[in-house]
C-alpha positions as CSV (number, residue, x, y, z in Angstrom):
1,M,59.8,-124.2,185.0
2,Q,57.6,-127.3,184.8
3,A,54.7,-127.4,187.3
4,K,52.0,-129.9,187.9
5,I,48.5,-128.2,188.2
6,E,45.9,-130.4,190.0
7,F,42.2,-129.7,189.5
8,L,39.7,-130.8,192.0
9,G,35.9,-131.3,191.8
10,P,34.0,-130.0,188.8
11,L,36.9,-128.0,187.5
12,K,38.4,-131.3,186.1
13,Q,35.9,-131.3,183.3
14,L,37.5,-128.1,182.0
15,V,40.8,-130.0,181.4
16,D,39.2,-133.0,179.7
17,G,38.6,-134.8,183.0
18,Q,42.3,-135.0,183.9
19,D,43.3,-134.9,187.5
20,A,46.4,-132.9,186.7
21,V,48.1,-131.1,183.8
22,E,51.7,-130.2,183.5
23,V,52.8,-126.8,182.2
24,H,56.0,-124.8,181.8
25,A,55.6,-121.5,183.6
26,A,57.5,-119.3,186.0
27,S,54.4,-118.1,187.9
28,V,50.8,-119.1,188.7
29,G,49.5,-116.4,186.2
30,E,51.8,-117.7,183.4
31,A,50.6,-121.3,184.2
32,L,46.9,-120.2,183.9
33,E,47.7,-118.4,180.6
34,E,49.2,-121.5,179.1
35,L,46.3,-123.6,180.3
36,Q,43.8,-121.1,178.8
37,Q,45.5,-121.5,175.4
38,Q,45.1,-125.3,175.7
39,Y,41.6,-125.3,177.3
40,G,39.7,-122.2,176.1
41,Q,36.9,-122.2,178.6
42,L,39.2,-122.5,181.6
43,G,40.1,-118.8,181.7
44,K,36.5,-117.7,181.8
45,R,35.8,-120.0,184.8
46,L,38.9,-119.0,186.7
47,L,39.5,-115.3,185.9
48,A,37.3,-112.2,186.0
49,E,37.2,-109.8,183.1
50,D,39.9,-107.6,184.8
51,G,42.2,-110.6,184.9
52,S,41.9,-111.2,188.6
53,L,41.1,-114.6,190.1
54,H,37.3,-115.1,190.7
55,R,36.5,-115.0,194.4
56,H,35.1,-118.5,194.4
57,I,38.3,-120.0,193.0
58,N,41.1,-121.0,195.3
59,I,44.6,-121.8,194.2
60,Y,47.2,-123.3,196.5
61,V,50.9,-123.7,195.9
62,N,52.2,-126.4,198.3
63,E,49.0,-126.0,200.3
64,E,49.4,-122.3,200.8
65,D,46.7,-120.0,199.4
66,I,48.2,-117.7,196.7
67,R,46.1,-114.8,198.0
68,F,48.5,-114.8,201.0
69,R,51.5,-114.8,198.8
70,E,51.9,-112.8,195.6
71,N,48.5,-113.9,194.1
72,L,48.8,-114.7,190.4
73,Q,52.5,-113.5,190.4
74,T,53.4,-116.2,192.9
75,V,56.6,-117.7,191.6
76,L,56.7,-121.5,190.9
77,S,59.8,-123.6,191.8
78,P,60.7,-127.1,190.7
79,G,58.5,-129.7,192.5
80,D,55.8,-127.2,193.5
81,Q,52.3,-128.7,193.7
82,V,49.6,-126.3,192.5
83,T,46.0,-127.1,193.3
84,V,42.9,-125.4,191.9
85,I,39.6,-125.7,193.8
86,S,36.2,-124.1,193.2
87,A,34.7,-123.1,196.6
88,I,31.3,-124.5,197.3
89,A,28.8,-122.8,199.5
90,G,25.5,-124.0,200.7
91,G,23.2,-124.2,203.7
């Protein structure tokens, strides 16, 4: 399954400044694995040592947070738009 993964904000620098990268994956987790092979530092910035998503990283499939779906096992369908965002806090 081909999916378009869009990176917003400072995460773009991890994929050589590209706005989006296309991957062939059946789930969000598989997409991240493929991206990690292409862009080595990406995995460390998105995933914790136990393989779970860092709390400050938000991933949306068609504008729906994957944490409210099947998390990294969220299935991708043709035409899905995946967006990866780093949460920013401040005061």
